[in-house]
TIVOLO-557043 format. One record per residue (C-alpha): x, y, z; residue number from 1. Coordinates in steps of 0.2 Angstrom, whole numbers, padded with zeros to 4 digits. Layout:
BEGIN
<X:X	Y:Y	Z:Z	pos:NUM>
...
//
This chain:
BEGIN
<X:0000	Y:0000	Z:0000	pos:1>
<X:0005	Y:0020	Z:-0003	pos:2>
<X:0006	Y:0031	Z:0009	pos:3>
<X:-0012	Y:0037	Z:0006	pos:4>
<X:-0019	Y:0020	Z:0005	pos:5>
<X:-0010	Y:0018	Z:0023	pos:6>
<X:-0018	Y:0032	Z:0030	pos:7>
<X:-0036	Y:0025	Z:0025	pos:8>
<X:-0033	Y:0010	Z:0033	pos:9>
<X:-0033	Y:0019	Z:0047	pos:10>
<X:-0049	Y:0027	Z:0048	pos:11>
<X:-0056	Y:0010	Z:0044	pos:12>
<X:-0064	Y:0002	Z:0061	pos:13>
<X:-0049	Y:-0010	Z:0062	pos:14>
<X:-0037	Y:0006	Z:0061	pos:15>
<X:-0049	Y:0015	Z:0072	pos:16>
<X:-0050	Y:0000	Z:0085	pos:17>
<X:-0029	Y:-0002	Z:0084	pos:18>
<X:-0027	Y:0018	Z:0087	pos:19>
<X:-0040	Y:0016	Z:0102	pos:20>
<X:-0028	Y:0003	Z:0111	pos:21>
<X:-0013	Y:0015	Z:0110	pos:22>
<X:-0018	Y:0030	Z:0116	pos:23>
<X:-0010	Y:0026	Z:0134	pos:24>
<X:0004	Y:0012	Z:0126	pos:25>
<X:0022	Y:0016	Z:0134	pos:26>
<X:0036	Y:0020	Z:0119	pos:27>
<X:0047	Y:0009	Z:0131	pos:28>
<X:0035	Y:-0010	Z:0126	pos:29>
<X:0033	Y:-0003	Z:0107	pos:30>
<X:0043	Y:-0017	Z:0100	pos:31>
<X:0034	Y:-0032	Z:0113	pos:32>
<X:0018	Y:-0022	Z:0109	pos:33>
<X:0021	Y:-0022	Z:0087	pos:34>
<X:0025	Y:-0040	Z:0087	pos:35>
<X:0010	Y:-0044	Z:0099	pos:36>
<X:-0002	Y:-0034	Z:0086	pos:37>
<X:0006	Y:-0040	Z:0071	pos:38>
<X:0000	Y:-0057	Z:0074	pos:39>
<X:-0018	Y:-0051	Z:0074	pos:40>
<X:-0017	Y:-0038	Z:0059	pos:41>
<X:-0008	Y:-0033	Z:0046	pos:42>
<X:0009	Y:-0026	Z:0047	pos:43>
<X:0008	Y:-0012	Z:0036	pos:44>
<X:-0007	Y:-0005	Z:0045	pos:45>
<X:0002	Y:-0010	Z:0063	pos:46>
<X:0016	Y:0000	Z:0058	pos:47>
<X:0005	Y:0017	Z:0053	pos:48>
<X:-0005	Y:0015	Z:0068	pos:49>
<X:0011	Y:0014	Z:0080	pos:50>
<X:0018	Y:0030	Z:0069	pos:51>
<X:0003	Y:0037	Z:0072	pos:52>
<X:0001	Y:0035	Z:0089	pos:53>
<X:0020	Y:0043	Z:0091	pos:54>
<X:0014	Y:0057	Z:0081	pos:55>
<X:-0001	Y:0063	Z:0092	pos:56>
<X:0009	Y:0060	Z:0109	pos:57>
<X:0023	Y:0074	Z:0100	pos:58>
<X:0007	Y:0085	Z:0096	pos:59>
<X:0001	Y:0086	Z:0113	pos:60>
<X:0011	Y:0102	Z:0117	pos:61>
<X:0004	Y:0111	Z:0100	pos:62>
<X:-0016	Y:0104	Z:0101	pos:63>
<X:-0017	Y:0098	Z:0119	pos:64>
<X:-0031	Y:0085	Z:0121	pos:65>
<X:-0038	Y:0088	Z:0102	pos:66>
<X:-0020	Y:0079	Z:0099	pos:67>
<X:-0029	Y:0061	Z:0107	pos:68>
<X:-0042	Y:0061	Z:0090	pos:69>
<X:-0033	Y:0070	Z:0079	pos:70>
<X:-0020	Y:0065	Z:0063	pos:71>
<X:-0002	Y:0069	Z:0058	pos:72>
<X:0011	Y:0067	Z:0045	pos:73>
<X:0029	Y:0072	Z:0051	pos:74>
<X:0031	Y:0087	Z:0042	pos:75>
<X:0014	Y:0091	Z:0047	pos:76>
<X:0017	Y:0092	Z:0065	pos:77>
<X:0033	Y:0100	Z:0064	pos:78>
<X:0025	Y:0113	Z:0053	pos:79>
<X:0008	Y:0116	Z:0062	pos:80>
<X:0004	Y:0131	Z:0069	pos:81>
<X:-0001	Y:0128	Z:0090	pos:82>
<X:-0018	Y:0129	Z:0095	pos:83>
<X:-0018	Y:0145	Z:0104	pos:84>
<X:-0008	Y:0154	Z:0092	pos:85>
<X:-0022	Y:0148	Z:0077	pos:86>
<X:-0036	Y:0153	Z:0089	pos:87>
<X:-0028	Y:0172	Z:0091	pos:88>
<X:-0027	Y:0173	Z:0071	pos:89>
<X:-0043	Y:0168	Z:0069	pos:90>
<X:-0051	Y:0177	Z:0081	pos:91>
<X:-0043	Y:0192	Z:0071	pos:92>
<X:-0047	Y:0186	Z:0055	pos:93>
<X:-0064	Y:0185	Z:0062	pos:94>
<X:-0066	Y:0202	Z:0072	pos:95>
<X:-0061	Y:0211	Z:0056	pos:96>
<X:-0076	Y:0205	Z:0045	pos:97>
<X:-0071	Y:0189	Z:0036	pos:98>
<X:-0085	Y:0176	Z:0037	pos:99>
<X:-0076	Y:0163	Z:0022	pos:100>
<X:-0058	Y:0160	Z:0024	pos:101>
<X:-0046	Y:0154	Z:0009	pos:102>
<X:-0032	Y:0143	Z:0019	pos:103>
<X:-0018	Y:0142	Z:0007	pos:104>
<X:-0004	Y:0127	Z:0010	pos:105>
<X:-0017	Y:0121	Z:0022	pos:106>
<X:-0005	Y:0108	Z:0030	pos:107>
<X:-0016	Y:0095	Z:0043	pos:108>
<X:-0028	Y:0109	Z:0044	pos:109>
<X:-0021	Y:0119	Z:0062	pos:110>
<X:-0026	Y:0137	Z:0055	pos:111>
<X:-0041	Y:0129	Z:0047	pos:112>
<X:-0048	Y:0122	Z:0062	pos:113>
<X:-0047	Y:0137	Z:0072	pos:114>
<X:-0055	Y:0146	Z:0057	pos:115>
<X:-0069	Y:0135	Z:0058	pos:116>
<X:-0071	Y:0136	Z:0077	pos:117>
<X:-0070	Y:0155	Z:0077	pos:118>
<X:-0088	Y:0152	Z:0067	pos:119>
<X:-0080	Y:0156	Z:0050	pos:120>
<X:-0081	Y:0145	Z:0033	pos:121>
<X:-0065	Y:0139	Z:0024	pos:122>
<X:-0058	Y:0133	Z:0011	pos:123>
<X:-0043	Y:0122	Z:0013	pos:124>
<X:-0030	Y:0118	Z:0000	pos:125>
<X:-0014	Y:0110	Z:-0001	pos:126>
<X:-0006	Y:0101	Z:-0018	pos:127>
<X:-0002	Y:0085	Z:-0007	pos:128>
<X:-0014	Y:0071	Z:-0009	pos:129>
<X:-0012	Y:0063	Z:0010	pos:130>
<X:-0010	Y:0079	Z:0019	pos:131>
<X:-0026	Y:0084	Z:0014	pos:132>
<X:-0034	Y:0067	Z:0018	pos:133>
<X:-0027	Y:0072	Z:0033	pos:134>
<X:-0035	Y:0089	Z:0035	pos:135>
<X:-0050	Y:0081	Z:0030	pos:136>
<X:-0051	Y:0068	Z:0045	pos:137>
<X:-0046	Y:0080	Z:0058	pos:138>
<X:-0060	Y:0090	Z:0053	pos:139>
<X:-0072	Y:0077	Z:0054	pos:140>
<X:-0064	Y:0070	Z:0071	pos:141>
<X:-0066	Y:0086	Z:0078	pos:142>
<X:-0086	Y:0088	Z:0072	pos:143>
<X:-0081	Y:0103	Z:0061	pos:144>
<X:-0082	Y:0095	Z:0043	pos:145>
<X:-0098	Y:0103	Z:0038	pos:146>
<X:-0088	Y:0120	Z:0040	pos:147>
<X:-0071	Y:0116	Z:0030	pos:148>
<X:-0069	Y:0111	Z:0011	pos:149>
<X:-0052	Y:0101	Z:0009	pos:150>
<X:-0046	Y:0104	Z:-0009	pos:151>
<X:-0032	Y:0095	Z:-0017	pos:152>
<X:-0023	Y:0108	Z:-0030	pos:153>
<X:-0006	Y:0122	Z:-0031	pos:154>
<X:-0012	Y:0135	Z:-0022	pos:155>
<X:-0007	Y:0146	Z:-0035	pos:156>
<X:-0019	Y:0140	Z:-0046	pos:157>
<X:-0034	Y:0137	Z:-0036	pos:158>
<X:-0049	Y:0151	Z:-0037	pos:159>
<X:-0054	Y:0158	Z:-0021	pos:160>
<X:-0072	Y:0165	Z:-0028	pos:161>
<X:-0083	Y:0168	Z:-0013	pos:162>
<X:-0071	Y:0168	Z:-0001	pos:163>
<X:-0069	Y:0186	Z:0008	pos:164>
<X:-0050	Y:0182	Z:0018	pos:165>
<X:-0036	Y:0174	Z:0014	pos:166>
<X:-0023	Y:0164	Z:0026	pos:167>
<X:-0006	Y:0161	Z:0017	pos:168>
<X:0006	Y:0148	Z:0023	pos:169>
<X:0020	Y:0146	Z:0013	pos:170>
<X:0033	Y:0131	Z:0017	pos:171>
<X:0049	Y:0135	Z:0023	pos:172>
<X:0056	Y:0120	Z:0024	pos:173>
<X:0065	Y:0108	Z:0010	pos:174>
<X:0077	Y:0097	Z:0010	pos:175>
<X:0090	Y:0103	Z:0021	pos:176>
<X:0081	Y:0111	Z:0031	pos:177>
<X:0075	Y:0128	Z:0038	pos:178>
<X:0072	Y:0140	Z:0022	pos:179>
<X:0079	Y:0156	Z:0026	pos:180>
<X:0076	Y:0167	Z:0008	pos:181>
<X:0058	Y:0172	Z:0007	pos:182>
<X:0057	Y:0172	Z:-0010	pos:183>
<X:0063	Y:0150	Z:-0008	pos:184>
<X:0046	Y:0147	Z:0001	pos:185>
<X:0035	Y:0138	Z:-0007	pos:186>
<X:0026	Y:0146	Z:-0016	pos:187>
<X:0039	Y:0164	Z:-0015	pos:188>
<X:0033	Y:0178	Z:-0005	pos:189>
<X:0033	Y:0189	Z:-0018	pos:190>
<X:0018	Y:0178	Z:-0025	pos:191>
<X:0009	Y:0177	Z:-0008	pos:192>
<X:0011	Y:0197	Z:-0007	pos:193>
<X:0003	Y:0199	Z:-0023	pos:194>
<X:-0012	Y:0186	Z:-0020	pos:195>
<X:-0015	Y:0194	Z:-0002	pos:196>
<X:-0015	Y:0211	Z:-0008	pos:197>
<X:-0029	Y:0203	Z:-0021	pos:198>
<X:-0038	Y:0200	Z:-0006	pos:199>
<X:-0049	Y:0210	Z:0003	pos:200>
<X:-0044	Y:0204	Z:0020	pos:201>
<X:-0027	Y:0193	Z:0021	pos:202>
<X:-0015	Y:0184	Z:0036	pos:203>
<X:0001	Y:0180	Z:0025	pos:204>
<X:0012	Y:0169	Z:0039	pos:205>
<X:0032	Y:0171	Z:0039	pos:206>
<X:0047	Y:0168	Z:0047	pos:207>
<X:0049	Y:0176	Z:0063	pos:208>
<X:0068	Y:0180	Z:0057	pos:209>
<X:0061	Y:0190	Z:0044	pos:210>
<X:0072	Y:0204	Z:0038	pos:211>
<X:0062	Y:0220	Z:0043	pos:212>
<X:0068	Y:0228	Z:0028	pos:213>
<X:0057	Y:0211	Z:0018	pos:214>
<X:0040	Y:0219	Z:0025	pos:215>
<X:0031	Y:0229	Z:0014	pos:216>
<X:0026	Y:0244	Z:0021	pos:217>
<X:0005	Y:0245	Z:0017	pos:218>
<X:0007	Y:0229	Z:0029	pos:219>
<X:0005	Y:0227	Z:0049	pos:220>
<X:0019	Y:0215	Z:0053	pos:221>
<X:0015	Y:0205	Z:0069	pos:222>
<X:0026	Y:0193	Z:0081	pos:223>
<X:0018	Y:0180	Z:0091	pos:224>
<X:0026	Y:0174	Z:0105	pos:225>
<X:0017	Y:0159	Z:0118	pos:226>
<X:0021	Y:0156	Z:0134	pos:227>
<X:0037	Y:0167	Z:0131	pos:228>
<X:0043	Y:0159	Z:0115	pos:229>
<X:0044	Y:0169	Z:0097	pos:230>
<X:0031	Y:0154	Z:0087	pos:231>
<X:0029	Y:0165	Z:0070	pos:232>
<X:0027	Y:0182	Z:0061	pos:233>
<X:0014	Y:0188	Z:0050	pos:234>
<X:0009	Y:0200	Z:0037	pos:235>
<X:-0008	Y:0208	Z:0037	pos:236>
<X:-0018	Y:0218	Z:0024	pos:237>
<X:-0033	Y:0223	Z:0024	pos:238>
<X:-0038	Y:0225	Z:0043	pos:239>
<X:-0053	Y:0238	Z:0042	pos:240>
<X:-0043	Y:0250	Z:0052	pos:241>
<X:-0028	Y:0253	Z:0038	pos:242>
<X:-0017	Y:0248	Z:0053	pos:243>
<X:0001	Y:0247	Z:0047	pos:244>
<X:0017	Y:0248	Z:0057	pos:245>
<X:0021	Y:0232	Z:0069	pos:246>
<X:0012	Y:0221	Z:0083	pos:247>
<X:0020	Y:0209	Z:0098	pos:248>
<X:0005	Y:0200	Z:0103	pos:249>
<X:0010	Y:0189	Z:0120	pos:250>
<X:0001	Y:0175	Z:0122	pos:251>
<X:-0008	Y:0168	Z:0131	pos:252>
<X:-0012	Y:0183	Z:0139	pos:253>
<X:-0016	Y:0191	Z:0124	pos:254>
<X:-0006	Y:0207	Z:0128	pos:255>
<X:-0003	Y:0216	Z:0114	pos:256>
<X:0011	Y:0232	Z:0108	pos:257>
<X:0010	Y:0240	Z:0093	pos:258>
<X:0017	Y:0256	Z:0083	pos:259>
<X:0024	Y:0262	Z:0070	pos:260>
<X:0038	Y:0271	Z:0077	pos:261>
<X:0052	Y:0258	Z:0081	pos:262>
<X:0065	Y:0270	Z:0085	pos:263>
<X:0080	Y:0265	Z:0098	pos:264>
<X:0077	Y:0270	Z:0116	pos:265>
<X:0093	Y:0280	Z:0121	pos:266>
<X:0106	Y:0271	Z:0131	pos:267>
<X:0112	Y:0273	Z:0150	pos:268>
<X:0119	Y:0270	Z:0166	pos:269>
<X:0115	Y:0253	Z:0174	pos:270>
<X:0099	Y:0256	Z:0186	pos:271>
<X:0092	Y:0247	Z:0199	pos:272>
<X:0082	Y:0235	Z:0188	pos:273>
<X:0086	Y:0226	Z:0171	pos:274>
<X:0072	Y:0222	Z:0160	pos:275>
<X:0072	Y:0206	Z:0148	pos:276>
<X:0056	Y:0210	Z:0134	pos:277>
<X:0049	Y:0197	Z:0128	pos:278>
<X:0054	Y:0188	Z:0113	pos:279>
<X:0042	Y:0195	Z:0102	pos:280>
<X:0043	Y:0212	Z:0108	pos:281>
<X:0062	Y:0211	Z:0103	pos:282>
<X:0059	Y:0206	Z:0085	pos:283>
<X:0046	Y:0220	Z:0082	pos:284>
<X:0059	Y:0231	Z:0086	pos:285>
<X:0047	Y:0240	Z:0099	pos:286>
<X:0061	Y:0238	Z:0114	pos:287>
<X:0063	Y:0257	Z:0114	pos:288>
<X:0045	Y:0259	Z:0115	pos:289>
<X:0046	Y:0248	Z:0130	pos:290>
<X:0060	Y:0255	Z:0140	pos:291>
<X:0050	Y:0273	Z:0135	pos:292>
<X:0034	Y:0265	Z:0145	pos:293>
<X:0042	Y:0261	Z:0161	pos:294>
<X:0054	Y:0277	Z:0161	pos:295>
<X:0070	Y:0267	Z:0157	pos:296>
<X:0084	Y:0266	Z:0146	pos:297>
<X:0095	Y:0254	Z:0138	pos:298>
<X:0111	Y:0249	Z:0144	pos:299>
<X:0120	Y:0248	Z:0128	pos:300>
<X:0114	Y:0255	Z:0112	pos:301>
<X:0113	Y:0237	Z:0103	pos:302>
<X:0109	Y:0224	Z:0120	pos:303>
<X:0090	Y:0224	Z:0119	pos:304>
<X:0088	Y:0225	Z:0137	pos:305>
<X:0082	Y:0238	Z:0147	pos:306>
<X:0086	Y:0247	Z:0165	pos:307>
<X:0076	Y:0258	Z:0174	pos:308>
<X:0078	Y:0266	Z:0194	pos:309>
<X:0060	Y:0261	Z:0197	pos:310>
<X:0050	Y:0245	Z:0200	pos:311>
<X:0037	Y:0248	Z:0186	pos:312>
<X:0025	Y:0231	Z:0183	pos:313>
<X:0024	Y:0227	Z:0161	pos:314>
<X:0019	Y:0211	Z:0154	pos:315>
<X:0029	Y:0216	Z:0140	pos:316>
<X:0046	Y:0213	Z:0150	pos:317>
<X:0052	Y:0200	Z:0163	pos:318>
<X:0057	Y:0213	Z:0174	pos:319>
<X:0075	Y:0206	Z:0188	pos:320>
<X:0081	Y:0216	Z:0202	pos:321>
<X:0103	Y:0218	Z:0202	pos:322>
<X:0111	Y:0217	Z:0216	pos:323>
<X:0129	Y:0221	Z:0205	pos:324>
<X:0137	Y:0225	Z:0188	pos:325>
<X:0154	Y:0217	Z:0185	pos:326>
<X:0167	Y:0219	Z:0171	pos:327>
<X:0168	Y:0201	Z:0165	pos:328>
<X:0179	Y:0190	Z:0175	pos:329>
<X:0177	Y:0172	Z:0177	pos:330>
<X:0187	Y:0173	Z:0193	pos:331>
<X:0180	Y:0188	Z:0198	pos:332>
<X:0162	Y:0183	Z:0196	pos:333>
<X:0167	Y:0164	Z:0205	pos:334>
<X:0173	Y:0174	Z:0219	pos:335>
<X:0158	Y:0183	Z:0222	pos:336>
<X:0146	Y:0168	Z:0220	pos:337>
<X:0155	Y:0158	Z:0231	pos:338>
<X:0157	Y:0172	Z:0246	pos:339>
<X:0139	Y:0173	Z:0244	pos:340>
<X:0134	Y:0155	Z:0246	pos:341>
<X:0126	Y:0153	Z:0228	pos:342>
<X:0127	Y:0137	Z:0222	pos:343>
<X:0113	Y:0138	Z:0208	pos:344>
<X:0114	Y:0150	Z:0193	pos:345>
<X:0103	Y:0153	Z:0178	pos:346>
<X:0112	Y:0161	Z:0162	pos:347>
<X:0103	Y:0173	Z:0153	pos:348>
<X:0114	Y:0181	Z:0139	pos:349>
<X:0113	Y:0195	Z:0124	pos:350>
<X:0128	Y:0203	Z:0115	pos:351>
<X:0140	Y:0190	Z:0123	pos:352>
<X:0151	Y:0176	Z:0114	pos:353>
<X:0152	Y:0165	Z:0133	pos:354>
<X:0140	Y:0149	Z:0130	pos:355>
<X:0130	Y:0148	Z:0147	pos:356>
<X:0135	Y:0130	Z:0147	pos:357>
<X:0155	Y:0134	Z:0147	pos:358>
<X:0152	Y:0148	Z:0161	pos:359>
<X:0145	Y:0137	Z:0172	pos:360>
<X:0160	Y:0120	Z:0170	pos:361>
<X:0173	Y:0135	Z:0173	pos:362>
<X:0162	Y:0144	Z:0190	pos:363>
<X:0163	Y:0126	Z:0197	pos:364>
<X:0148	Y:0130	Z:0209	pos:365>
<X:0143	Y:0117	Z:0222	pos:366>
<X:0121	Y:0115	Z:0217	pos:367>
<X:0116	Y:0108	Z:0234	pos:368>
<X:0097	Y:0115	Z:0241	pos:369>
<X:0104	Y:0124	Z:0254	pos:370>
<X:0113	Y:0134	Z:0243	pos:371>
<X:0107	Y:0151	Z:0236	pos:372>
<X:0104	Y:0156	Z:0219	pos:373>
<X:0103	Y:0173	Z:0206	pos:374>
<X:0102	Y:0176	Z:0190	pos:375>
<X:0119	Y:0180	Z:0179	pos:376>
<X:0116	Y:0190	Z:0164	pos:377>
<X:0132	Y:0189	Z:0151	pos:378>
<X:0129	Y:0204	Z:0140	pos:379>
<X:0139	Y:0223	Z:0137	pos:380>
<X:0136	Y:0238	Z:0143	pos:381>
<X:0141	Y:0252	Z:0135	pos:382>
<X:0149	Y:0242	Z:0125	pos:383>
<X:0161	Y:0234	Z:0139	pos:384>
<X:0157	Y:0215	Z:0141	pos:385>
<X:0149	Y:0215	Z:0158	pos:386>
<X:0141	Y:0203	Z:0168	pos:387>
<X:0124	Y:0207	Z:0179	pos:388>
<X:0118	Y:0198	Z:0196	pos:389>
<X:0101	Y:0197	Z:0201	pos:390>
<X:0084	Y:0190	Z:0205	pos:391>
<X:0068	Y:0190	Z:0198	pos:392>
<X:0057	Y:0206	Z:0204	pos:393>
<X:0040	Y:0197	Z:0204	pos:394>
<X:0032	Y:0213	Z:0196	pos:395>
<X:0014	Y:0208	Z:0191	pos:396>
<X:0009	Y:0213	Z:0171	pos:397>
<X:-0004	Y:0226	Z:0165	pos:398>
<X:0000	Y:0225	Z:0148	pos:399>
<X:-0007	Y:0241	Z:0145	pos:400>
<X:0011	Y:0247	Z:0142	pos:401>
//
């Protein structure tokens, strides 16, 4: 059987029975389990079911409990949008007036499912018959088949008549891994932008590391983080308010920072507090806006750390209370930490060539539970390699910066 036939077999009563029996299986016992199951089932079907069970386990981090009912391809799990991120995007499209969305390069259907759950009808398009079969099965499994039409076609040729919004997610991986040149996406960024501009409303997913100079001025560029990790960037066009500029959105809370001004803040002396902006804020070049809002300044013109003399709550950065600002010197740092009985350090770096694990080995600390802990920042202050020591300030966030 080819891949499509094998996947189709998983949707039969026998395939469903196999998948149900694997929901709580221990991967450590997989060899013995596979041997036993192959005595009663087609070996190819058993292999497919075991592979699907492994993919579902990997998918839990992105889809939660839904992963147990969903289907995946290996590339689909790797590239699928996390459920909270997809839900955020769907909510923005819905709020902007979208009622029927064309999801181009739909993959396993993560975004199509989010659009459907937000109350929109979806035309989901992909050129892979297997991927389309998986997306169709996911819509059925989650009770959304009446809102999701899956079509197997080349996205550059499909007609999207009747759709008032487009979502495009070009492939950004090739045989050698990640693709960094936007014109090497499949389809290329230039084609995707033309398709987006031809639609009343559009969202184009791109790599978080896209250069700002590659972002057209007539789009809004949004960087989204989830749990502190930057997950994606999206180029928006056709928004009702005509919003351009850049936006940083922090999930799961939904705090949002939007600005047309990406100018950097001034640098100055290190104060009592250090602020580590969220990665989405850094990618959006909005560190200056955070510094302005908390009455702070940069510790160095090229480093995305903000310092201030007083504590100010913000959801867009994590605050630390500093105890020391030292020139970078491992011997001196080791002496300071030992003098204070510190045995556990969390090492963070920005603008330093020293790797955290390398520093830990050189410090030779004794990580006992009766020892104190601290955060060590490897960075630059006014151009000089420096070490900052501190503790989390424990400030709440308002998200109103």
